[in-house]
C-alpha positions in Angstrom: 0.0 0.0 -0.1 1.5 3.4 -1.0 2.3 5.8 1.7 0.2 9.0 1.9 1.7 12.2 0.8 3.4 14.3 3.4 3.1 18.0 2.8 6.4 19.8 3.4 7.3 23.6 3.3 10.9 24.4 2.2 12.0 28.0 3.5 15.2 29.0 1.8 16.3 32.3 0.0 18.3 30.2 -2.7 16.0 29.6 -5.6 18.3 26.8 -7.0 18.3 24.9 -3.6 14.5 25.1 -3.5 14.2 23.7 -6.9 16.6 20.9 -6.3 14.9 20.1 -2.9 11.6 20.2 -4.4 12.5 17.6 -7.2 14.4 15.4 -4.7 11.6 15.3 -2.0 8.9 14.6 -4.7 10.8 11.5 -5.7 10.6 10.5 -2.0 6.9 10.8 -1.9 6.6 14.3 -0.4 4.1 17.0 -1.5 6.5 20.1 -1.7 5.9 23.8 -1.4 8.6 26.5 -0.9 9.0 30.1 0.2 11.9 32.4 -0.6 12.2 33.9 2.9 11.2 33.8 6.5 8.2 36.2 6.3 6.7 34.4 3.2 7.3 31.0 4.8 5.5 32.1 8.1 2.5 33.4 6.2 2.2 30.1 4.1 2.7 28.1 7.3 -0.2 30.1 8.9 -2.5 29.8 5.9 -1.6 26.2 4.9 -1.7 22.7 6.4 1.9 21.3 6.3 3.1 18.1 7.9 6.7 19.3 8.1 8.8 22.5 7.5 12.5 22.8 6.6 14.1 26.2 7.4 17.5 27.3 6.3 19.7 29.3 8.7 21.3 31.9 6.4 18.6 34.2 5.0 18.7 37.9 4.5 16.3 40.2 6.5 14.9 37.4 8.8 17.3 34.5 9.6 16.4 31.0 10.3 16.3 31.2 14.1 13.9 34.3 14.0 11.8 32.3 11.5 11.8 29.3 13.7 10.6 31.4 16.7 7.7 32.8 14.7 6.8 29.4 13.4 6.6 27.8 16.9 4.3 30.7 17.9 1.7 29.6 15.5 -1.3 27.5 16.8 -0.3 23.8 16.5 2.8 24.3 14.4 4.2 21.3 12.4 7.7 20.0 13.4 10.6 21.9 11.9 13.9 20.5 10.6 16.6 23.1 10.7 19.2 23.4 7.9 22.6 24.8 8.8 26.0 25.3 7.3 29.1 23.0 7.8 30.5 23.1 11.3 27.6 25.0 12.7 27.3 23.2 16.0 26.5 26.2 18.0 23.6 27.2 15.6 22.3 23.7 15.6 22.1 23.7 19.4 20.4 27.0 19.5 17.8 25.7 17.0 17.1 22.6 19.0 16.7 24.8 22.0 14.2 27.0 20.1 12.1 24.1 19.4 13.4 22.5 16.1 12.6 18.8 15.9 16.0 18.0 14.3 18.7 19.6 12.3 20.7 18.7 9.1 24.1 20.2 7.8 23.7 21.6 4.2 26.2 20.2 1.7 26.7 20.1 -2.1 25.4 17.1 -4.0 22.6 14.6 -4.1 23.4 13.1 -0.8 22.3 16.2 1.1 18.7 15.9 -0.5 18.6 12.3 0.3 19.6 12.9 3.9 16.9 15.7 4.2 14.3 13.3 2.9 15.4 10.7 5.4 15.5 13.3 8.3 12.0 14.6 7.3 10.7 11.0 7.2 12.2 10.3 10.7 10.8 13.4 12.2 7.4 12.9 10.7 7.2 9.3 12.1 8.5 10.6 15.6 6.1 13.4 15.6 3.1 11.0 14.8 4.1 8.7 17.6 4.3 11.5 20.0 0.9 12.8 18.8 -0.6 9.3 19.2 0.9 8.9 22.7 -0.4 12.4 23.7 -4.0 11.4 22.3 -3.7 8.1 24.1 -2.8 9.8 27.5 -5.6 12.3 27.0 -8.1 9.4 26.5 -6.7 7.7 29.5 -7.1 10.8 31.6 -10.5 11.3 30.5 -11.3 7.6 31.2 -9.8 7.9 34.7 -11.9 10.9 35.4 -15.0 9.2 34.4 -14.2 6.2 36.6 -13.4 8.4 39.4 -16.6 10.3 39.1 -18.4 6.9 39.0 -16.7 5.6 42.0 -17.5 8.8 43.9 -21.1 8.4 43.0 -21.1 4.7 44.1 -19.6 5.8 47.5 -22.1 8.5 47.8 -24.9 6.0 47.3 -23.4 3.5 49.7 -23.1 6.1 52.2 -26.8 7.2 51.8 -27.8 3.5 51.9 -25.9 3.0 55.2 -27.5 6.1 56.6 -30.9 4.6 55.7 -29.9 1.2 57.3 -28.9 3.1 60.4 -32.2 4.9 60.6 -34.0 1.6 60.4 -31.9 0.1 63.1 -32.6 3.2 65.3 -36.5 3.0 64.5 -36.4 -0.8 65.4 -34.5 -0.1 68.7 -37.1 2.7 69.7 -39.8 0.0 69.4 -38.1 -2.4 71.8 -38.4 -2.6 75.6 -35.7 -5.0 76.3 -32.5 -3.1 77.5 -30.1 -5.8 76.2 -31.8 -5.9 72.6 -31.7 -2.1 72.6 -28.0 -2.1 73.5 -27.3 -4.6 70.8 -29.0 -2.6 68.2 -27.1 0.6 69.4 -23.8 -1.3 68.9 -24.9 -2.4 65.5 -25.7 1.3 64.7 -22.3 2.4 65.7 -20.6 -0.3 63.6 -22.6 0.7 60.6 -21.7 4.4 61.3 -17.9 3.4 61.3 -18.3 2.1 57.8 -20.5 4.8 56.5 -17.9 7.4 57.6 -15.4 5.9 55.2 -17.7 6.4 52.3 -18.6 9.7 53.2 -14.8 10.6 53.2 -14.5 8.9 49.7 -17.2 10.8 48.0 -16.2 14.3 49.3 -12.4 13.8 48.7 -10.4 14.2 45.5 -8.9 10.7 46.1 -11.5 8.0 45.7 -8.9 5.2 46.2 -7.6 6.0 49.6 -8.8 7.5 53.0 -7.2 10.4 54.9 -7.1 8.7 58.3 -6.8 11.9 60.2 -10.1 13.3 58.9 -11.8 9.9 59.2 -10.7 9.1 62.7 -11.5 12.6 63.9 -15.1 12.3 62.5 -15.5 8.7 63.8 -14.2 9.6 67.3 -16.4 12.8 67.5 -19.4 10.7 66.7 -18.4 8.1 69.3 -18.0 10.7 72.0 -21.3 12.2 71.2 -22.9 8.8 71.3 -21.5 7.9 74.7 -21.9 11.3 76.3 -24.1 11.0 79.5 -24.7 12.8 82.8 -22.2 10.3 84.6 -18.8 11.6 85.2 -17.2 12.6 81.9 -15.1 10.2 79.8 -12.5 12.5 77.9 -11.8 11.1 74.5 -8.5 12.2 73.0 -7.2 11.5 69.5 -3.6 11.8 68.0 -3.2 10.9 64.3 -0.2 11.2 62.1 -0.7 12.1 58.3 -1.5 8.6 57.0 -3.6 7.5 54.0 -4.9 3.8 53.7 -6.7 2.0 51.1 -10.5 1.8 51.5 -10.7 -1.8 52.7 -8.0 -1.3 55.3 -9.6 2.0 56.5 -13.0 0.2 57.0 -11.3 -2.5 59.0 -9.3 -0.1 61.2 -12.5 2.0 61.8 -14.3 -1.0 63.0 -11.7 -1.9 65.4 -11.4 1.6 66.8 -15.2 1.7 67.2 -15.1 -1.7 69.2 -12.3 -0.8 71.3 -13.5 2.8 72.2 -17.1 1.4 72.9 -15.5 -1.2 75.2 -13.6 1.4 77.0 -16.7 3.5 77.6 -18.5 0.6 78.7 -16.1 -1.1 81.1 -13.1 0.8 81.7 -14.2 3.1 84.6 -16.8 2.5 87.4 -20.0 4.4 87.1 -19.0 7.1 89.6 -15.4 7.8 88.2 -14.3 10.0 85.6 -11.6 9.0 83.1 -9.8 9.3 79.9 -9.7 7.3 76.8 -6.9 7.8 74.3 -6.7 6.9 70.6 -3.6 7.3 68.5 -2.6 6.3 65.0 1.0 7.0 64.2 3.7 5.8 61.7 5.6 2.8 63.0 8.1 3.1 60.3 8.3 4.0 56.6 5.8 1.1 55.7 3.7 0.6 58.7 1.5 2.2 61.4 0.6 1.7 64.9 -2.8 1.9 66.4 -3.2 2.3 70.1 -6.5 2.5 72.2 -5.9 2.9 76.0 -7.5 4.0 79.2 -6.5 4.3 82.8 -9.4 2.3 84.2 -9.9 -1.0 86.1 -8.0 -3.1 83.6 -8.7 -6.6 82.3 -9.3 -9.7 84.3 -6.7 -12.6 83.7 -7.6 -14.5 81.8 -9.9 -12.0 80.1 -13.5 -12.5 80.9 -15.9 -11.9 78.0 -18.6 -9.3 78.8 -21.6 -8.8 76.8 -22.3 -11.0 73.8 -18.7 -11.4 72.7 -19.5 -10.2 69.2 -17.1 -7.2 69.6 -14.2 -9.4 70.4 -15.0 -11.5 67.3 -15.2 -8.5 65.1 -12.0 -7.2 66.3 -10.3 -10.5 65.6 -11.9 -10.7 62.2 -11.0 -7.1 61.2 -7.4 -7.6 62.4 -7.0 -10.7 60.4 -8.2 -8.8 57.2 -5.2 -6.4 57.9 -2.9 -9.4 58.5 -2.4 -8.3 62.0 -3.5 -9.0 65.5 -4.6 -6.7 68.3 -2.4 -7.1 71.3 -3.0 -6.1 74.9 -0.2 -4.7 77.2 -0.2 -6.5 80.5 2.0 -3.9 82.1 -0.3 -1.1 81.5 -2.5 0.1 84.5 -5.7 0.1 82.6 -6.1 -1.4 79.2 -3.8 -0.6 76.2 -4.7 -2.4 73.0 -2.3 -2.1 70.0 -2.2 -3.1 66.4 0.6 -2.9 64.0 -0.3 -2.9 60.3 1.0 -2.1 56.8 0.4 1.1 55.0 0.0 -0.5 51.5 
């Protein structure tokens, strides 16, 4: 299959060079037009549709470099091959810095025109590859933007659905008279809230693939503090978080663990008449990991630990920790309860 004609504009003040270049390039399959100087060449380039331009350096009035500068200022200029005299390395470097795609040293004889044709061919192919690459990158960016918008909408809908489930659980709880059943539904509501917070963070964030743990845990801990607030002596809840981002699934698992550990501390750490403090921290453990700690200064744990309530919270903590390929450990030397988990960032 024959190759389509490539339109090339030759800008050179030497009429003989223009004629010879035109004949040689036409034999190589180019469609050639020519201009006798820089101003004429710029006007033709602005009015025409050329695939390539060859510009001679030495021209009266407007030399090749000035011509090149003005060509590059045109909207969507074609690639330019710069033609210099022999041993003009300094000029060639200046042309490349000014935006020339390549350069060729002018010489006498047919070899020069063959080399010009080959150089124009190479520049044309390279330009086509760069244009195709840029177009592919634009399509990829557009596709990513569409996918991110879709994922943000999914997270929005998930958060709304979880909020609806929470409302249904709260409505069911209000219809019950059994305190244990109402407490179980309240625990369920908090667990759903911990997951819903992740999806709220995702659809309001520019990054739909990761969760800013500082924002997430601040919102989660604030909700837990408001939930457990009572007329009894105050339980102060403090949070310390390093700048950490986690993938969505890891953030959900960590949020559920924090919910369970903080809720246990509110329930069991301090006697009814005693005020106390509960501290939550998420800090970098090293370059690739983090350390979660939830601690209080309360009555501590029995040895061996005694399951209080249904035991569902403990099972959830173990399951979430396993999904993080980690385990929650309890510090036996701590006066109250100190639970820690070390996990990986990625």
